[in-house]
N, CA, C and O atoms as a Tinker XYZ file with bonds, in Angstrom:
   204  protein
     1  N      5.900000   -0.634000   49.978000    73     2
     2  CA     5.455000   -1.830000   50.653000    64     1     3
     3  C      5.373000   -1.555000   52.153000    63     2     4     5
     4  O      6.251000   -0.905000   52.721000    81     3
     5  N      4.340000   -2.040000   52.773000    73     3     6
     6  CA     4.145000   -1.853000   54.203000    64     5     7
     7  C      5.055000   -2.785000   55.006000    63     6     8     9
     8  O      5.213000   -3.956000   54.659000    81     7
     9  N      5.653000   -2.261000   56.079000    73     7    10
    10  CA     6.485000   -3.071000   56.960000    64     9    11
    11  C      5.629000   -3.671000   58.061000    63    10    12    13
    12  O      4.708000   -3.034000   58.572000    81    11
    13  N      5.943000   -4.879000   58.408000    73    11    14
    14  CA     5.254000   -5.570000   59.488000    64    13    15
    15  C      6.288000   -5.898000   60.558000    63    14    16    17
    16  O      7.330000   -6.485000   60.266000    81    15
    17  N      5.999000   -5.522000   61.781000    73    15    18
    18  CA     6.861000   -5.861000   62.906000    64    17    19
    19  C      6.109000   -6.833000   63.783000    63    18    20    21
    20  O      4.978000   -6.564000   64.188000    81    19
    21  N      6.721000   -7.946000   64.075000    73    19    22
    22  CA     6.061000   -8.962000   64.881000    64    21    23
    23  C      6.952000   -9.361000   66.049000    63    22    24    25
    24  O      8.145000   -9.057000   66.065000    81    23
    25  N      6.378000  -10.027000   67.000000    73    23    26
    26  CA     7.078000  -10.481000   68.194000    64    25    27
    27  C      6.871000  -11.980000   68.300000    63    26    28    29
    28  O      5.735000  -12.455000   68.308000    81    27
    29  N      7.958000  -12.726000   68.381000    73    27    30
    30  CA     7.895000  -14.177000   68.528000    64    29    31
    31  C      8.476000  -14.561000   69.881000    63    30    32    33
    32  O      9.475000  -13.990000   70.318000    81    31
    33  N      7.855000  -15.520000   70.535000    73    31    34
    34  CA     8.329000  -15.962000   71.842000    64    33    35
    35  C      8.562000  -17.458000   71.782000    63    34    36    37
    36  O      7.671000  -18.217000   71.402000    81    35
    37  N      9.767000  -17.883000   72.159000    73    35    38
    38  CA    10.100000  -19.301000   72.180000    64    37    39
    39  C     10.704000  -19.647000   73.535000    63    38    40    41
    40  O     11.575000  -18.934000   74.033000    81    39
    41  N     10.249000  -20.718000   74.116000    73    39    42
    42  CA    10.802000  -21.174000   75.390000    64    41    43
    43  C     12.160000  -21.825000   75.178000    63    42    44    45
    44  O     13.047000  -21.696000   76.023000    81    43
    45  N     12.330000  -22.509000   74.084000    73    43    46
    46  CA    13.564000  -23.229000   73.778000    64    45    47
    47  C     13.859000  -23.107000   72.292000    63    46    48    49
    48  O     12.971000  -22.796000   71.498000    81    47
    49  N     15.100000  -23.351000   71.923000    73    47    50
    50  CA    15.507000  -23.435000   70.515000    64    49    51
    51  C     15.322000  -22.140000   69.722000    63    50    52    53
    52  O     15.142000  -22.192000   68.506000    81    51
    53  N     15.360000  -21.009000   70.367000    73    51    54
    54  CA    15.163000  -19.743000   69.652000    64    53    55
    55  C     16.223000  -19.534000   68.580000    63    54    56    57
    56  O     15.915000  -19.072000   67.482000    81    55
    57  N     17.467000  -19.873000   68.893000    73    55    58
    58  CA    18.541000  -19.662000   67.922000    64    57    59
    59  C     18.358000  -20.557000   66.694000    63    58    60    61
    60  O     18.566000  -20.108000   65.567000    81    59
    61  N     17.975000  -21.804000   66.903000    73    59    62
    62  CA    17.760000  -22.715000   65.783000    64    61    63
    63  C     16.586000  -22.259000   64.923000    63    62    64    65
    64  O     16.639000  -22.356000   63.697000    81    63
    65  N     15.534000  -21.765000   65.557000    73    63    66
    66  CA    14.376000  -21.292000   64.798000    64    65    67
    67  C     14.700000  -20.012000   64.025000    63    66    68    69
    68  O     14.234000  -19.828000   62.901000    81    67
    69  N     15.488000  -19.140000   64.622000    73    67    70
    70  CA    15.909000  -17.933000   63.912000    64    69    71
    71  C     16.745000  -18.310000   62.687000    63    70    72    73
    72  O     16.588000  -17.716000   61.620000    81    71
    73  N     17.623000  -19.287000   62.839000    73    71    74
    74  CA    18.418000  -19.764000   61.700000    64    73    75
    75  C     17.520000  -20.338000   60.609000    63    74    76    77
    76  O     17.776000  -20.134000   59.422000    81    75
    77  N     16.480000  -21.050000   61.002000    73    75    78
    78  CA    15.537000  -21.599000   60.018000    64    77    79
    79  C     14.831000  -20.487000   59.259000    63    78    80    81
    80  O     14.794000  -20.505000   58.029000    81    79
    81  N     14.265000  -19.512000   59.981000    73    79    82
    82  CA    13.552000  -18.412000   59.329000    64    81    83
    83  C     14.472000  -17.631000   58.385000    63    82    84    85
    84  O     14.072000  -17.278000   57.276000    81    83
    85  N     15.695000  -17.364000   58.825000    73    83    86
    86  CA    16.600000  -16.592000   57.965000    64    85    87
    87  C     17.108000  -17.407000   56.775000    63    86    88    89
    88  O     17.570000  -16.832000   55.790000    81    87
    89  N     17.032000  -18.723000   56.852000    73    87    90
    90  CA    17.431000  -19.543000   55.707000    64    89    91
    91  C     16.328000  -19.626000   54.656000    63    90    92    93
    92  O     16.611000  -19.906000   53.492000    81    91
    93  N     15.102000  -19.391000   55.038000    73    91    94
    94  CA    13.967000  -19.489000   54.118000    64    93    95
    95  C     13.866000  -18.259000   53.215000    63    94    96    97
    96  O     13.550000  -18.381000   52.032000    81    95
    97  N     14.133000  -17.084000   53.766000    73    95    98
    98  CA    13.984000  -15.840000   53.022000    64    97    99
    99  C     15.322000  -15.413000   52.427000    63    98   100   101
   100  O     16.352000  -15.459000   53.100000    81    99
   101  N     15.301000  -14.998000   51.170000    73    99   102
   102  CA    16.511000  -14.680000   50.417000    64   101   103
   103  C     17.314000  -13.533000   51.030000    63   102   104   105
   104  O     18.535000  -13.632000   51.152000    81   103
   105  N     16.653000  -12.462000   51.411000    73   103   106
   106  CA    17.341000  -11.269000   51.923000    64   105   107
   107  C     17.274000  -11.156000   53.442000    63   106   108   109
   108  O     17.244000  -10.045000   53.972000    81   107
   109  N     17.251000  -12.264000   54.141000    73   107   110
   110  CA    17.149000  -12.242000   55.601000    64   109   111
   111  C     18.524000  -12.101000   56.237000    63   110   112   113
   112  O     19.535000  -12.530000   55.680000    81   111
   113  N     18.537000  -11.486000   57.422000    73   111   114
   114  CA    19.792000  -11.368000   58.150000    64   113   115
   115  C     19.524000  -11.224000   59.645000    63   114   116   117
   116  O     18.487000  -10.706000   60.060000    81   115
   117  N     20.471000  -11.688000   60.435000    73   115   118
   118  CA    20.422000  -11.554000   61.887000    64   117   119
   119  C     21.014000  -10.193000   62.229000    63   118   120   121
   120  O     22.132000   -9.875000   61.824000    81   119
   121  N     20.262000   -9.392000   62.975000    73   119   122
   122  CA    20.717000   -8.054000   63.331000    64   121   123
   123  C     21.428000   -8.022000   64.678000    63   122   124   125
   124  O     22.427000   -7.320000   64.838000    81   123
   125  N     20.917000   -8.781000   65.647000    73   123   126
   126  CA    21.561000   -8.819000   66.961000    64   125   127
   127  C     21.115000  -10.057000   67.721000    63   126   128   129
   128  O     20.018000  -10.574000   67.511000    81   127
   129  N     21.993000  -10.528000   68.614000    73   127   130
   130  CA    21.688000  -11.660000   69.487000    64   129   131
   131  C     22.246000  -11.335000   70.863000    63   130   132   133
   132  O     23.426000  -11.011000   71.000000    81   131
   133  N     21.400000  -11.420000   71.879000    73   131   134
   134  CA    21.819000  -11.182000   73.260000    64   133   135
   135  C     21.690000  -12.482000   74.037000    63   134   136   137
   136  O     20.635000  -13.116000   74.039000    81   135
   137  N     22.763000  -12.865000   74.689000    73   135   138
   138  CA    22.786000  -14.097000   75.468000    64   137   139
   139  C     22.702000  -13.764000   76.952000    63   138   140   141
   140  O     23.117000  -12.686000   77.380000    81   139
   141  N     22.161000  -14.699000   77.733000    73   139   142
   142  CA    22.109000  -14.513000   79.177000    64   141   143
   143  C     23.495000  -14.621000   79.791000    63   142   144   145
   144  O     23.755000  -14.018000   80.833000    81   143
   145  N     24.373000  -15.364000   79.179000    73   143   146
   146  CA    25.738000  -15.572000   79.638000    64   145   147
   147  C     26.479000  -16.372000   78.597000    63   146   148   149
   148  O     25.922000  -16.702000   77.550000    81   147
   149  N     27.735000  -16.690000   78.871000    73   147   150
   150  CA    28.555000  -17.399000   77.886000    64   149   151
   151  C     27.989000  -18.761000   77.508000    63   150   152   153
   152  O     28.003000  -19.129000   76.334000    81   151
   153  N     27.499000  -19.501000   78.469000    73   151   154
   154  CA    26.991000  -20.851000   78.209000    64   153   155
   155  C     25.472000  -20.933000   78.274000    63   154   156   157
   156  O     24.914000  -22.008000   78.492000    81   155
   157  N     24.808000  -19.806000   78.087000    73   155   158
   158  CA    23.346000  -19.763000   78.201000    64   157   159
   159  C     22.719000  -19.596000   76.825000    63   158   160   161
   160  O     23.382000  -19.178000   75.876000    81   159
   161  N     21.457000  -19.920000   76.727000    73   159   162
   162  CA    20.768000  -19.753000   75.428000    64   161   163
   163  C     20.486000  -18.279000   75.126000    63   162   164   165
   164  O     20.781000  -17.390000   75.926000    81   163
   165  N     19.922000  -18.058000   73.977000    73   163   166
   166  CA    19.570000  -16.707000   73.522000    64   165   167
   167  C     18.523000  -16.107000   74.455000    63   166   168   169
   168  O     17.522000  -16.746000   74.778000    81   167
   169  N     18.769000  -14.878000   74.880000    73   167   170
   170  CA    17.796000  -14.138000   75.683000    64   169   171
   171  C     16.880000  -13.345000   74.763000    63   170   172   173
   172  O     15.657000  -13.461000   74.853000    81   171
   173  N     17.460000  -12.542000   73.880000    73   171   174
   174  CA    16.707000  -11.816000   72.863000    64   173   175
   175  C     17.504000  -11.819000   71.560000    63   174   176   177
   176  O     18.728000  -11.948000   71.560000    81   175
   177  N     16.792000  -11.677000   70.471000    73   175   178
   178  CA    17.441000  -11.612000   69.160000    64   177   179
   179  C     16.567000  -10.777000   68.240000    63   178   180   181
   180  O     15.352000  -10.688000   68.413000    81   179
   181  N     17.209000  -10.175000   67.271000    73   179   182
   182  CA    16.496000   -9.371000   66.280000    64   181   183
   183  C     16.974000   -9.816000   64.918000    63   182   184   185
   184  O     18.178000   -9.875000   64.668000    81   183
   185  N     16.031000  -10.135000   64.023000    73   183   186
   186  CA    16.401000  -10.498000   62.669000    64   185   187
   187  C     15.422000   -9.880000   61.694000    63   186   188   189
   188  O     14.299000   -9.524000   62.053000    81   187
   189  N     15.863000   -9.760000   60.468000    73   187   190
   190  CA    15.097000   -9.066000   59.440000    64   189   191
   191  C     14.851000  -10.024000   58.280000    63   190   192   193
   192  O     15.764000  -10.710000   57.819000    81   191
   193  N     13.602000  -10.060000   57.816000    73   191   194
   194  CA    13.226000  -10.908000   56.679000    64   193   195
   195  C     12.770000  -10.020000   55.529000    63   194   196   197
   196  O     11.896000   -9.171000   55.703000    81   195
   197  N     13.346000  -10.210000   54.386000    73   195   198
   198  CA    12.970000   -9.448000   53.180000    64   197   199
   199  C     12.998000   -7.935000   53.396000    63   198   200   201
   200  O     12.079000   -7.229000   52.979000    81   199
   201  N     14.025000   -7.450000   54.031000    73   199   202
   202  CA    14.210000   -6.016000   54.209000    64   201   203
   203  C     13.282000   -5.441000   55.225000    63   202   204
   204  O     13.320000   -4.238000   55.485000    81   203
């Protein structure tokens, strides 16, 4: 099966949207999350859907 790598950009709610995407796919998982600071939103994140 061919792998597809995509780039998503969100101004707000990136963490909530990542949680939504990973809840839809059976074999999804969050690989990494980088925050701007302790009380800041997600700066970058990497997640995997269906392997």
